[in-house]
C-alpha positions, 0 to 999 in steps of 0.5 A, spaced: 505 498 470 509 505 469 515 506 472 512 511 476 507 506 479 512 501 480 516 507 484 509 508 488 508 501 489 515 500 492 514 507 496 507 504 499 510 497 501 516 500 504 512 505 509 507 500 510 513 495 512 516 500 517 509 502 520 506 495 521 513 492 523 513 487 518 517 485 512 516 488 505 516 481 503 510 480 507 507 486 506 507 485 498 504 478 499 498 481 503 497 486 498 498 482 492 493 476 495 488 481 497 487 485 491 489 491 494 495 492 490 493 492 483 485 494 484 487 499 489 494 502 489 495 501 482 488 503 479 488 509 484 495 511 483 493 518 479 489 520 486 493 516 491 500 519 489 497 526 491 496 524 498 501 526 504 505 520 507 501 520 513 494 520 510 496 515 505 499 510 510 492 511 514 488 510 508 492 504 506 492 501 513 484 502 514 483 498 508 487 493 510 483 493 516 477 492 513 480 486 509 482 483 516 489 483 514 491 487 520 489 488 527 
């Protein structure tokens, strides 16, 4: 993973944590175990990093809902 991808992952985890009211550790674990972290966030970095913050968070939360990780 490149430095930019690591920074983007950190950005996503921090913002999801804030939006969902859960710890960053919990968000990281949910994303890592479900495959979203590697298979979606890192794999789609080139596209995802161009999204605005609100759109990106809604996209990620929607995907987490699909996988039944959040209500």
